[in-house]
N, C-alpha and C positions, 0 to 999 in steps of 0.2 A: 461535386462539392460546390456549394454556393459561396458567394463572396462573404468574407468574414464580417464585414460591417452590417450585413443583414441580421446578424445575430447580436449586434451591439446597438441596435436602433433605440435611441432614447424614448421616442414616442411609444413604441411597442412595449418597452420596459415599464413605462409609466402606466400604460393600460393594464398590463399584467399585475402590477403592484396594486392598482385599485381593485381588481378582481380578487386578488388574494386577501385584501383587507375586508372586502364584503363577505367572503367565505369564512374568514376567521371570526367574524361577529356572530356567525351561526354555530360556533363551537364553544361550549361552555367549560372548557378545560384548558390547561396548559399543555401544549403539544411538544413532544420531543421527536424530532426527525433527524435521523442519522444519515449524513452523506458518507458512504463507505470509502470512497476513493480519495486519496490525498490530493489528486489533481483537482477534484471538486473543491476541496478545502481551500486550496490556493486561489482558485477563481472566485470563491465566495468572499475572501478577504481582499483580493486585488481590486474587485469591483464594488466592494462595500455592500454586498447583498444582505448580509445578516443585519446590518445596522438600520435598514429601511423596512424590515419585516415587522408585522404587528407584534406587540409585546407578548402575546400568548403563543408565539411560535419560536421555539428554541432549536437551533441546529447543533447536533452532537457530532463530533468529529470521530470517525471510525478508524479501524486498523488497516486501511487500504494503502499504507505506505510500506512497500516490501523491505526497504532498508531498515525502517523503524522497528519492525516486528522481529528482526534478526536478533536472537539472544547473544549475549557476550561470549558464551562458550563457542559458538560457531565462528565468531570473528577470531577468537583465539586459535581455533583450528586452522583457519585460513592463514594466519600469521605463522603458525607452526610449519605449514607447507612452504611458505615463502623462505623460511630459514634453511631449507634444503638447497645447497649451492648448485645443484644440477637442475633446479626448477626455475622457469620463467613464469611468474604468476600474472595473469591478465584479469582485468575487472572493469566494470563500468565505473565512471568517476565518482558517482554519489556514494559508493561504498568506501572510498579511500579514507575519509575522516571519521568514520563511525568508531567510537572507542571500544576496544576490548577491555579485558581486566587490567592490563598494564600499558598497552600501547595501541596504536591504530596502524592500518596498512600504510598510511602516508608516512608515519614515523618510522615504520619498518623499512620503507623505501629509502628514507633519509639515512638510515643506519647501514645501508648497503644491499638490501634485498633487491632482486631484480623483479620489480613490479611495474607493469605497464598498463596504462589506461587504454581501453578500446571502445569503439562505438558499436561493435557487433561481435558475436562469437566467431563469425567468419574471419574477422581480423586476427583472432587468436589462431585460427587454422592456418592463415597465411604466415604468421610468425613461426608456427611449427614447421612449415615447409622450408622456411629460411634458416632455421636452426635445428638441423636434424640430430645434432649431438646433445641437445637439451630436451628436457621434458617440459611441455607447455601445459599449464593447468588454468582453465577458465573458471572464474567464480560465477556459477549459475545462480542468479538471483531473480526474484520477481514472481508475480502471480501467473495465471494462465496467459497473460498478455505477452510475456517474454519467453515462456517455456517452449512455444513452437519453434522459435528461431534457434534455440539451443538444440532441440530435437533434430531439426533439419541439418544443423552443423555436424552432429554426431553421425547422422546417416551419410553425410558427405564424407566425413573422415573414414567411415567404414568402406564406402565405395572406392575411395582413393587409397585405402590401406595406409593411412597416416597413423603410425603406431606410437608416436611421441606426443600425442594430444590426448588430454583427458579433462573431465569436468567435475568440479566440486559442487554437487547439486544442493541448492538451498531453495528450490522452487516450492512455493506454497499455493494452497488452493483456497479460493474465496468462500465457497459454500460451507465447509466445515467451520470456518471462522464465524460466519454469520449465525450458524446454529449455536455455537458456543456463546455468542453475545445474547441471543434470544433466550438461552437457558440461564443466563446470569441473573440472579434475583436482585442484584444491586442496580440493575439498569432496566428501566421501563421505557420502552420505545413505542411510538405510535405509527411509525412508518419509515421507509428507507428511500433515499435517493440512490439508486443502484449504480454500480460502476460501469462506465461506458466502454473503456478499453478492454476489460476482461470479457464483457458481454459480446464484443465483436468476435471473440473466439468461441466462447461456450454457448452463446445465444441466450434466449430468455427462458427456455423451458426449465433449466435447473433451479430457478427461483420459485417454482410453483409451491414448494413446501412452506414458504414464508406465508403465503396467503391461505393455503389449505390447512396447514397444521397449526400455525401460530396466529392466524387471522389478522395479519398485518398487511397493509398495502405497500407496494414497492413500484417505483417508476424508474426505469433505466434512463439515464440522462446523459446528454452531451455536456461539453465543458465551457461553452460560451455563456455569457450572462443570461441571455434570453432562454437558452436551454435550461438553465437551473431554475429561473423564474417559472417557466412553463411546467417543469417537473413538480415544483412545489405546489403550483396551482392544481395540477392533476391529482396530487396526493390529497389536497384539501377537498377536492370534489369527491373523491372516493370516501373520505371520512364523513363529509356532510351527508352523502347519499347512502352511508352505511354499507359500502362495498369494500371488499378486500380482494384485489386483483394484481396480477403482474402486468403493468402497462409499459409500453416502449416509446418514450419520447424521442429517442435517438435512432429512429427507424431509417434515417438516411444512411446509416452504416451498420446497424445491428439487425441481423436476421434471427427469426425464432430458433432456427436450428444451428446458428453460429457458422463458423468456418469449418466445413467438413474436412478439408485437407489438413488444416492445422490440428484438429482434434485427432485425426488418424495418425499424424506424425507423433504427437504426444503419447498416444496409446501404444504405438509401436516401440518407442524408446524407453518410456517411463512406466514404472509401477508405483502404486500408492503406498507410502510408508504406513505402518500400523500406528505410529505415534510420531509427532514432531513438536518440538518446543517452540513456542512463540513468546516473544517478550511481552510481559503483561498479562497474557492469556494462559500461560503455562503449557502443559502438554495437551494437544488437541488430537484426538484420534483421526486417522485417515486424512491428514491435512497437508501432507508434503509429498513431493515426488522423489523417488530414487531411480537410479538407472537399472534397467532390467539385466538379468544375468547374461543374456546373450550379447550384451554390449558392455560387459564388465571390463574389457580392455580400455574403455574410455571413462571408467569410473575412478576418480581420484581416491575415493574412500576405500576401494578395493586394491588400488595400485600402491598406495603409500600408507605409512603408519600415521594415524591422526589421534591426538590425545582424547578427543570426544568428551571433554569435561563440561560440567554444568556450573556456570558462574553466576552468582547473585548480582543484581544490579546495584549501582551506587546507592547508598542509603538515603542520600538527600534528593536523589532524582526520582520523580514520580511519573516518568515516561510511561510505565505500564498502565497506571490509572488513566492517563490521558488517552492512550491507545484504546482502552475499553470504553471511553466516553464517560467515565465516572467523574473525572475532573477536567476543567478547562486549563489551558497552558498557564494562564496567569495565576492559577491557584497553586502551582508548584512552588515550593519554597525557594528554589534557586533560579527561577525563570527571570531572565534579564539582569541578574546580578552575577552570581557565580557561573551561570550557564548562559552563554551567548554564542552566536554563530562562529565567532573567532575562537572561543574557548568552550566547546560543547561538552557537557557532561553526559547527556543522553542523546540517543539516536534521533529523537523527534526534533532536535535543534539542528541536526546535521543535514538531513536529507532535504532535497528540493521539494519533496512532497510531505514533509513533516509538519504537523499542526503548530508546534512551537515556532518553527522557522517562518511559517505563514504569518502568525501573530506578530512576530518580531520584524519581519521584512516589510510588511505593508503598513506599519505605523498605527496599528490598532491599540497601542499601549494606553490610550486614553480610557479604554474599557476597564483597565485595572483600577481606576479611581472610582468606578461605579459599582453597583451591585449587579451581578449577572441576572438573567431572566428567571433563573430558578430560585433566586432569593439568597444565594450563598455569597458571603462577602468576597469581593474580588480585589481587595487591596493587596498590593505586593507585600511579601514577607521577606525579611532579610535572613541570611544564614549566620 
C-alpha cells in the first residue's frame, strides 16, 4: 500500500480534472455515471469531486449501502429476536439506528434488550463462549465484502462445536442489484464506477455482463480522490472511443479472479436465496445469501420463530427512489427538515455510507438552492 497522500496530490488531481474536461467536450450528451458503493459516495462529497466535474457529467448514487437497502421487515425481524430474553443479539454499529416499523435496535436496547455492538462476527463467537447459557445471534449484514468473515466465523463455530451461536443472514449480492438497475426503465445510465471492496472478494470477471449484454462501461475504483478522478477519466475515455469494457483502476488490491479463499468459504457456508427484498428495489431474484442446510444449527431463521413480515416504508421518505438513483437526496420532501441524522426517518440518513448522510454531513446543502445537472428543481420542500 502506498502512502495515502499520493492519492490526494492536488497537482495530479488538477491534471486529471483538465483531462476530464477535455474528454467531456467530445461528448455531445448529458452523461449519468453511477457510483455503486456508498463509500465512493462519501468520498465524492467529502472531497467535493462532483462540484468540479464538467456540467454534462452527473454522478448518480447507487444502492451500495448494505444498511440502506435493508427493508423495514428485516429490521423488525431482528428486533423480534432481541425480545427473546434468552438471546444476546450482536450487530455492527451502523445498524443500530436504522428505523423499523415502530422502533430501532438502539431503542430496543434502551428498553432492556441485550444488544451488543461488535467489530467482527468473531467478537460474537467470543461472547458465545463467555455466555454458554445464552443464545448469541449475530446480525449478518453487507455485500460480498463482509460475507466471507461471517462464513469463516460459522466454520470456526462448527470446528469448535459452539452450539449457542447463530447468525441472522441478511447478506446481499451486488451483481443481481446491478442487473435490476440496468433493467429499470426509469434509469438511464452511461457507465459505472464499480465497487472496490466487493471486487476485492469477487474480482472483475462477474461484471462482464454489464459490458457484453448491456453495452455499458464499468471501471472498478479505489476510494481516494485520485482513484475516483482516474476512474471517471477512464470511463470517459471508453465513451469517447466507443468502447464498453470492464477496467480495473483499483488493481493494487483487486485481482481479476478475486479472493479464492473468501469465495470458497462463502460457497461452503451459503446458498443463494431465490428471492430477497431490497428497500427501494423490491424483490430481486438470487440476490441474497442464506445458510446452507448442513450448517442449519447456526441459522437463526431455522433456530427461532421470526415474524418475516413485509413492511412498507414511511410515506414521506423517498429513500427507495434515492437508492435507485431516480432522485437526489435533496429532492426528498423530508431531507434536512423532518429527516436528519439526529432524527432519521429513512436508512439513507442513518448509515455511514448513506447518500443522504453524505449530503448532510459534508455541507453540500448549498446544492439545494440550485438546479441539479439533470434540470430538476432542487429546492428543499417542507412537510
